[in-house]
C-alpha positions as CSV (number, residue, x, y, z in Angstrom):
1,M,113.0,86.8,101.1
2,I,114.2,83.0,102.3
3,A,114.9,80.7,99.8
4,T,112.3,78.1,99.8
5,P,112.7,74.8,97.8
6,S,109.4,74.0,95.8
7,L,107.7,70.4,96.4
8,P,108.6,69.3,92.6
9,D,112.3,70.4,93.1
10,L,112.5,68.9,96.5
11,L,111.5,65.0,95.6
12,P,113.9,64.6,92.5
13,Q,116.7,66.2,94.5
14,I,116.1,64.1,97.5
15,Y,116.1,60.5,95.1
16,R,119.4,61.8,93.4
17,Q,120.6,62.4,97.0
18,Q,119.7,59.0,97.8
19,A,121.4,57.5,94.8
20,V,124.4,59.1,95.8
21,T,124.0,57.5,99.3
22,G,124.3,54.2,98.2
23,G,127.3,54.6,95.6
24,L,129.4,56.3,98.5
25,R,128.5,52.9,100.7
26,T,130.3,50.9,97.6
27,W,132.9,53.4,97.4
28,L,133.6,53.4,100.8
29,R,133.5,49.9,101.4
30,G,135.7,48.8,98.3
31,A,138.3,51.2,97.7
32,G,137.8,54.2,100.6
33,E,141.0,53.2,102.2
34,S,143.0,54.0,99.1
35,G,142.1,57.7,99.1
36,G,143.4,60.4,101.6
37,P,142.2,61.3,105.0
38,D,141.2,64.9,103.5
39,E,139.3,63.1,100.5
40,L,137.6,60.1,102.9
41,S,136.7,62.8,105.5
42,Q,134.9,64.4,102.8
43,L,133.2,61.5,101.1
44,R,132.3,60.2,104.7
45,A,130.7,63.9,105.2
46,A,128.6,63.6,102.0
47,K,127.2,60.4,102.9
48,E,126.1,61.6,106.1
49,A,124.7,64.7,104.3
50,A,122.6,62.4,101.4
51,E,121.9,60.0,104.6
52,A,119.9,62.8,106.4
53,A,118.4,63.9,103.2
54,N,116.8,60.6,102.8
55,E,115.5,60.6,106.3
56,A,113.5,63.8,106.0
57,K,112.3,62.3,103.0
58,T,110.8,59.3,104.8
59,R,109.5,61.6,107.7
60,F,107.8,63.9,105.2
61,L,106.0,61.3,102.9
62,A,105.2,59.7,106.3
63,S,103.9,63.4,107.7
64,V,102.0,63.7,104.5
65,S,100.4,60.3,104.2
66,H,98.6,61.4,107.5
67,E,97.3,64.2,106.6
68,I,96.0,63.1,103.7
69,R,94.5,59.8,104.8
70,S,92.5,61.6,107.8
71,P,90.3,63.4,105.6
72,L,90.4,61.0,102.7
73,N,88.5,58.7,105.4
74,A,86.4,60.9,106.5
75,I,85.1,61.4,102.7
76,Y,85.2,57.9,102.2
77,G,83.1,56.2,105.4
78,Y,80.8,59.6,104.7
79,A,80.0,58.5,100.9
80,Q,79.3,54.9,102.0
81,L,76.7,55.7,104.9
82,I,74.9,58.0,101.9
83,E,74.9,54.9,99.6
84,R,73.9,52.7,102.5
85,N,70.9,55.3,103.9
86,Q,70.1,56.2,100.3
87,G,70.0,59.5,101.0
88,K,69.0,59.5,104.9
89,D,70.7,62.5,106.6
90,A,72.2,63.2,103.3
91,V,73.0,66.8,104.0
92,S,74.9,66.1,107.2
93,A,76.9,63.5,105.6
94,A,77.9,66.2,102.2
95,R,79.1,68.8,104.8
96,V,81.0,66.6,106.5
97,I,82.9,65.5,102.6
98,R,83.0,69.4,101.9
99,R,85.1,70.0,104.9
100,S,87.3,67.5,104.7
101,A,87.6,67.7,100.4
102,E,88.4,71.8,102.0
103,H,90.9,70.4,104.8
104,L,92.8,68.4,101.7
105,A,92.6,71.5,99.4
106,H,94.4,73.5,101.9
107,L,97.0,71.1,102.3
108,V,98.0,70.8,98.6
109,E,97.8,75.1,98.8
110,G,100.6,75.2,101.5
111,L,102.3,72.6,99.5
112,L,102.2,75.2,96.3
113,D,102.5,78.7,98.7
114,M,105.8,77.3,98.9
115,S,106.7,77.4,95.1
116,L,104.5,80.5,94.8
117,V,107.0,82.4,97.2
118,E,110.8,80.8,96.0
119,G,109.6,82.2,92.5
120,G,108.3,85.3,94.1
121,A,104.2,84.8,92.2
122,L,102.7,85.2,95.8
123,K,100.0,87.6,95.7
124,L,98.5,89.4,98.7
125,D,95.2,91.1,98.4
126,R,94.0,94.3,100.6
127,E,91.1,95.4,101.9
128,A,89.0,96.6,105.5
129,I,88.2,93.6,107.7
130,R,86.5,94.0,111.2
131,F,90.0,93.9,113.2
132,P,88.2,92.4,116.6
133,E,86.0,90.3,115.2
134,F,88.6,88.4,113.5
135,L,90.5,88.1,116.3
136,D,87.4,86.3,118.3
137,Q,86.7,84.0,115.1
138,L,90.1,82.9,114.8
139,I,89.8,81.5,118.8
140,A,86.3,80.1,118.4
141,M,87.6,77.9,115.2
142,L,90.5,76.4,117.9
143,E,88.8,76.6,120.9
144,L,87.5,73.0,120.7
145,Q,91.0,72.1,119.8
146,A,92.3,73.6,122.7
147,Q,89.7,71.8,124.9
148,T,90.4,68.5,123.6
149,K,94.1,68.9,125.2
150,G,92.4,70.2,128.6
151,I,94.2,73.6,127.8
152,A,93.2,77.1,128.1
153,L,93.4,79.4,124.6
154,V,93.1,82.7,125.5
155,L,92.5,86.3,123.9
156,E,94.7,89.4,125.2
157,R,94.1,92.2,124.2
158,P,93.4,96.2,125.0
159,P,90.1,97.5,125.0
160,G,91.6,100.5,121.9
161,L,91.8,98.1,118.8
162,P,90.2,100.3,116.2
163,E,87.8,97.9,114.8
164,F,88.6,98.5,110.3
165,V,92.5,97.4,110.0
166,H,93.7,96.9,106.0
167,A,94.7,93.5,105.4
168,D,94.6,90.4,103.3
169,P,92.1,88.3,106.0
170,K,93.1,85.0,104.0
171,R,97.5,84.9,104.5
172,L,96.6,87.0,108.2
173,R,94.3,84.2,109.2
174,Q,96.9,82.0,107.9
175,V,99.7,83.1,109.5
176,L,98.0,83.0,113.1
177,I,96.4,80.3,112.6
178,N,99.7,78.3,112.0
179,L,101.4,79.8,115.2
180,L,98.5,79.1,117.7
181,A,97.7,75.6,116.2
182,N,101.3,74.7,116.3
183,A,101.3,75.6,120.3
184,I,98.2,73.7,120.9
185,K,100.1,70.8,119.5
186,F,102.9,71.5,121.8
187,T,101.4,72.4,125.2
188,D,99.8,69.6,127.3
189,Q,98.9,71.8,130.4
190,G,98.4,74.9,131.0
191,Q,97.7,77.5,128.1
192,V,98.2,79.2,125.2
193,T,97.2,83.0,125.1
194,L,97.3,85.0,122.0
195,R,98.6,89.1,123.3
196,V,97.2,91.4,120.7
197,G,99.0,95.0,120.6
198,Y,98.4,98.0,118.1
199,R,100.1,101.2,118.5
200,N,101.4,103.7,115.6
201,E,99.6,101.2,112.6
202,L,102.0,98.5,113.9
203,A,100.3,95.4,114.9
204,T,101.8,93.0,117.4
205,F,100.9,89.6,117.7
206,D,102.2,87.7,120.6
207,V,101.7,83.9,120.6
208,I,102.6,82.4,124.3
209,D,102.7,79.1,125.7
210,T,103.8,76.7,128.5
211,G,104.4,73.8,126.4
212,I,107.7,71.5,126.0
213,G,109.7,74.4,124.8
214,I,112.5,74.2,121.8
215,A,116.1,74.1,122.1
216,P,118.8,76.2,121.5
217,E,120.1,73.9,118.4
218,D,116.4,73.5,116.9
219,A,115.5,77.5,117.1
220,A,117.1,78.4,113.9
221,R,116.0,76.0,111.7
222,I,112.2,75.6,113.0
223,F,111.2,78.0,109.8
224,A,113.0,75.4,107.5
225,P,110.7,73.6,104.9
226,F,110.4,69.9,105.9
227,E,112.3,70.2,109.4
228,R,110.4,68.6,112.2
229,V,112.6,69.0,115.7
230,A,114.1,66.2,117.4
231,G,112.8,65.7,121.3
232,P,109.7,65.0,122.9
233,G,108.0,67.2,120.4
234,A,108.8,64.8,117.3
235,D,106.4,62.4,117.1
236,R,103.7,65.0,117.0
237,A,101.5,65.4,113.8
238,G,102.8,67.7,111.2
239,V,104.1,67.6,107.8
240,G,106.9,70.3,108.9
241,L,105.4,73.5,106.2
242,G,103.7,75.7,108.7
243,L,106.2,77.7,109.8
244,A,108.0,78.1,106.6
245,I,105.2,79.1,105.0
246,T,104.3,81.4,108.1
247,Q,107.7,83.1,108.3
248,A,107.6,83.5,104.8
249,L,104.0,85.3,104.6
250,V,105.2,87.3,107.6
251,Q,108.3,89.1,105.1
252,I,105.9,89.0,102.2
253,M,103.6,91.3,104.5
254,G,106.8,93.4,105.4
255,G,107.0,92.3,108.6
256,E,109.3,89.9,111.1
257,V,108.4,87.1,112.9
258,R,111.2,86.5,115.9
259,V,110.9,83.5,118.7
260,E,112.1,82.7,122.3
261,S,112.0,79.1,123.8
262,A,113.7,77.0,125.8
263,L,113.1,73.5,126.8
264,G,110.3,72.5,129.1
265,E,109.6,76.4,129.6
266,G,107.4,77.6,126.8
267,S,107.7,79.1,123.8
268,R,106.7,83.1,122.8
269,F,106.6,83.8,118.7
270,T,106.6,87.4,118.0
271,V,104.7,88.8,114.7
272,R,104.9,92.4,113.9
273,L,103.1,93.6,111.0
274,M,102.1,96.8,109.5
275,L,98.3,97.6,109.4
276,S,97.1,100.4,108.6
277,Q,93.6,101.7,109.4
278,P,91.2,102.9,106.5
279,H,90.6,106.3,106.8
280,A,86.5,106.0,106.9
281,P,84.5,103.2,107.4
282,P,83.8,100.4,104.7
283,I,80.3,100.5,102.8
284,A,78.4,98.0,104.6
285,P,78.4,95.0,102.2
286,A,75.4,93.6,99.4
287,P,73.4,91.3,99.8
288,E,75.1,88.0,99.5
289,P,73.6,86.8,95.9
290,G,70.9,83.8,96.3
291,A,71.7,80.3,94.5
292,V,71.5,80.4,90.6
293,T,69.2,78.7,89.8
294,G,68.6,79.0,85.5
295,Y,69.6,82.1,82.8
296,L,67.7,84.1,81.0
297,G,67.9,83.8,77.1
298,R,68.6,81.3,74.3
299,E,69.5,77.8,74.9
300,R,73.0,77.5,75.3
301,W,75.0,74.2,74.2
302,V,78.4,73.1,76.4
303,L,80.6,70.7,75.8
304,L,82.8,68.8,78.7
305,I,85.9,67.3,77.5
306,D,87.7,65.1,80.5
307,D,88.4,61.5,80.4
308,D,87.1,60.8,84.1
309,P,83.8,60.0,84.4
310,V,83.4,61.5,87.5
311,H,84.5,64.8,86.5
312,L,82.2,64.3,84.1
313,G,78.8,63.7,85.8
314,M,79.6,66.2,88.1
315,V,79.9,69.4,86.0
316,R,77.5,67.7,84.1
317,G,75.2,67.5,87.5
318,L,75.9,71.4,87.7
319,L,75.1,72.4,84.4
320,E,72.2,70.2,83.5
321,P,69.6,71.6,86.4
322,L,70.2,75.1,85.1
323,G,68.8,74.4,81.8
324,F,72.5,73.8,79.3
325,Q,72.2,71.3,76.9
326,V,75.5,69.0,78.0
327,R,78.0,66.8,75.9
328,T,80.4,65.3,77.0
329,A,83.8,63.6,75.8
330,S,86.3,61.4,77.0
331,D,89.0,61.7,74.2
332,S,90.3,64.1,71.8
333,E,88.3,62.6,68.4
334,T,84.6,62.2,70.3
335,G,85.3,65.8,71.7
336,L,86.6,66.8,68.3
337,A,83.5,65.2,66.2
338,L,80.5,66.3,69.0
339,A,82.1,70.2,68.2
340,A,81.1,70.1,65.1
341,Q,77.7,68.2,65.4
342,V,76.3,70.6,67.9
343,Q,78.1,73.9,67.6
344,P,79.1,74.4,71.3
345,D,78.9,78.0,72.9
346,L,81.5,76.6,75.5
347,V,83.8,73.9,75.8
348,L,85.1,73.0,79.3
349,C,88.4,71.0,78.7
350,D,90.5,69.1,80.9
351,V,94.7,69.7,79.9
352,A,95.5,66.0,80.6
353,L,93.2,63.6,78.8
354,A,94.3,59.9,78.6
355,G,97.8,60.2,76.5
356,E,96.6,63.2,74.6
357,S,97.2,67.4,75.3
358,G,94.5,69.2,76.0
359,W,96.3,72.4,75.1
360,D,96.8,70.1,71.4
361,L,92.7,69.5,71.4
362,A,92.5,73.5,72.5
363,A,94.1,74.8,69.4
364,L,92.0,72.1,66.6
365,L,88.8,73.7,68.2
366,R,89.7,77.3,67.8
367,R,91.3,76.5,64.0
368,R,88.3,74.8,63.3
369,H,85.6,76.9,65.3
370,G,87.1,80.2,65.8
371,A,87.0,82.7,68.0
372,G,83.4,82.1,68.6
373,L,83.7,79.2,70.4
374,R,85.0,79.9,73.9
375,I,87.1,77.2,75.1
376,V,87.9,77.1,79.4
377,M,90.4,74.5,80.0
378,L,90.6,72.8,83.5
379,S,93.4,71.4,85.2
380,G,94.5,70.3,89.0
381,E,97.7,72.3,87.1
382,G,98.9,75.4,86.7
383,P,98.3,77.3,83.8
384,Q,101.9,77.2,82.8
385,S,101.5,73.4,83.0
386,A,104.2,71.4,80.8
387,G,102.7,71.6,77.8
388,S,101.5,74.6,77.9
389,P,101.9,76.9,75.3
390,Q,104.1,80.0,75.9
391,E,102.1,82.9,73.6
392,S,99.2,83.1,71.8
393,P,97.2,80.2,74.0
394,A,93.4,79.1,71.9
395,N,92.0,79.0,75.4
396,D,90.4,82.1,76.5
397,T,90.4,81.8,80.1
398,F,91.4,78.6,82.7
399,V,90.1,77.2,86.0
400,M,92.0,75.6,88.3
401,K,91.0,72.2,90.3
402,P,89.2,71.4,92.5
403,F,87.3,74.7,92.0
404,D,83.9,75.9,93.8
405,F,81.1,75.9,91.2
406,T,80.2,79.4,92.5
407,V,83.8,80.5,90.5
408,L,83.0,78.2,87.5
409,L,79.5,79.6,87.0
410,D,80.5,82.9,87.2
411,V,83.6,82.1,84.5
412,I,81.0,80.6,82.3
413,A,78.8,84.0,82.7
414,E,82.0,85.6,82.1
415,Q,82.5,83.9,78.7
416,I,78.8,83.2,76.6
417,D,77.2,86.2,78.2
418,V,74.3,85.0,80.3
419,D,72.7,86.7,83.1
420,W,71.9,84.0,85.6
421,V,68.4,83.8,87.5
422,R,68.8,83.4,90.8
423,A,67.3,82.6,94.5
424,V,66.3,85.2,96.7
425,G,69.7,86.2,98.4
426,Q,70.1,86.4,102.2
427,P,72.3,89.3,104.0
428,R,75.6,88.9,103.9
429,S,76.0,89.3,107.5
430,T,75.0,86.8,110.1
431,D,73.7,88.9,113.2
432,A,70.5,88.2,114.4
433,A,68.6,90.4,113.3
434,G,65.3,90.0,110.4
435,F,64.6,86.9,110.5
436,P,60.7,86.8,111.1
437,P,59.5,85.5,114.5
438,L,58.3,81.8,114.5
439,P,54.9,80.8,115.3
440,Q,53.9,79.7,118.6
441,A,52.7,76.4,118.1
442,I,57.1,75.8,117.2
443,A,58.7,78.8,118.6
444,G,59.2,77.0,122.1
445,R,60.8,73.7,120.6
446,A,62.3,75.8,118.1
447,A,63.8,77.7,121.6
448,A,64.9,74.5,123.5
449,H,67.1,73.5,120.3
450,C,68.1,77.7,120.1
451,A,70.0,76.6,124.0
452,E,71.4,73.6,123.4
453,I,73.1,75.5,120.4
454,E,74.5,78.3,122.6
455,R,75.9,75.4,125.1
456,L,77.5,73.7,122.4
457,V,79.2,76.7,120.4
458,R,80.5,77.2,124.0
459,I,82.6,73.8,123.7
460,G,82.7,73.8,120.0
461,H,81.1,70.8,119.5
462,V,80.2,71.0,115.4
463,R,78.8,68.5,114.7
464,A,75.7,68.3,117.8
465,I,75.5,71.5,116.7
466,E,74.8,70.7,113.2
467,V,72.3,68.1,114.5
468,E,70.2,70.5,116.2
469,I,70.3,73.2,113.5
470,D,68.6,70.8,111.4
471,A,66.2,69.4,113.8
472,I,64.8,73.6,113.7
473,A,64.7,73.2,109.9
474,A,62.6,70.5,110.9
475,L,60.2,72.3,112.3
476,G,58.6,73.2,109.5
477,P,58.8,76.2,106.6
478,E,58.9,79.0,108.9
479,A,61.6,78.0,110.8
480,M,64.0,77.3,107.2
481,S,65.0,81.2,107.8
482,L,66.9,80.9,111.3
483,A,68.1,77.4,110.2
484,E,70.2,78.9,106.8
485,R,71.1,81.8,108.5
486,M,72.6,79.5,111.4
487,H,74.1,76.6,108.9
488,A,76.0,80.1,106.9
489,A,77.2,81.8,109.8
490,L,78.9,77.7,111.4
491,D,80.0,76.9,107.8
492,S,81.5,80.0,108.3
493,F,82.8,80.1,111.9
494,D,81.2,82.6,112.7
495,L,80.4,80.9,116.2
496,K,79.9,84.2,117.6
497,A,76.6,85.2,115.5
498,L,75.4,81.8,115.6
499,A,74.9,82.1,119.7
500,S,73.9,85.7,118.6
501,L,71.3,84.0,116.4
502,A,70.4,81.4,118.9
503,R,69.4,84.0,121.9
504,S,67.5,86.2,119.4
505,A,65.4,83.2,119.0
506,Q,65.2,82.3,122.2
507,T,63.8,85.7,123.5
508,H,61.6,86.2,120.4
509,A,60.3,83.0,121.7
510,A,59.8,84.0,125.6
């Protein structure tokens, strides 16, 4: 396993090196000439190393700032549009906000992945994935990025690929996207190729580009965290974590990654992984459960404790429409008083309250109300954050921020044993079969929108695709089933299934 410093460890070290640099400068200006040549040489080398670390810190912070500001700008801008338009086109704006927030979450996860790898705590899942379909979706996700630069993105695979293989789809996707996105970034003309091979359960992925290439002296350090190579590609956006995480993930999955490159002649990154085949095709997934609309049984009380009013309003807005009685507090004193007054079934408590510890508050609540009160801690820090009890914590479970509403609802159901009332579920598969034919009065207009969606899928214009799907939904309630399935395909970046739905709808209208 490679040695990779975590971000909390790295930044203090950089700042200490910066302080050392200042002291060395003073020493060299004053008493530097009094020392011997060996001592002076060592101090100069230490000074240069500290200054290099300081420069790396500056580049890293500038890169992270850029990566964070872009999605933040989208979130901020679309939130203002919703306010100005008073909800007009709010669904499309909400999708942009959600995807931008997901981008930010992925960036933070990338930083945290380095810490998990260094500590040996990164866990892998193992499930059967449809291998050819997985590769098609991967290319579809990045085609627009390549087209924007005027280069081709090509998938080469043998006809005999197995339909299913065992893998961790999230981590395998992360590895290949990192390599493909890097190749596209550093290629200005020509093409990027993903060449896939499979033999005796050994999968080989070659990412080949016709880009600017890598100098021999840089090839050994491109996998180090926070490193950016010099030369013609040094000014291109990036944090300097992608290849470090890629190498770490590949090694954890039991594989290897290599690079062959020359300046001006492009690069080839090769990943080899053992991806076994299942003995039998996996059972088709059960239908996706519908959205939660309420719960059965007696009325339940929930106490939210958080010093952030936005967070309180968000969780309250999720739970009250489902029938929960919700009370909120922003500090320990108010939280304890409300708990004594309403005797809640469940407490959702932030770890870091203003000047107070959520862990201490949880311990007080447990002593006063016993095991019957369920306590869930919520935090942007991990469950082993500073101040967390090492033994016998008072809380029943922990949820990391930011969280998906579905995850929080699953935790609530587990903790207080509620049975959800759900809307009618949708099949997990997003293929074209199963939606009812459209009435003749709207079939023609829907077909026109579907033809445009097919064209937009080919060029990857996601925003315009959303507009066309919303136009289909606006045709009437009869078109909602088709529109919802199209939105589901788009939200999962399954452009192949989206195009199939569009073609099927045109066939029904003909």
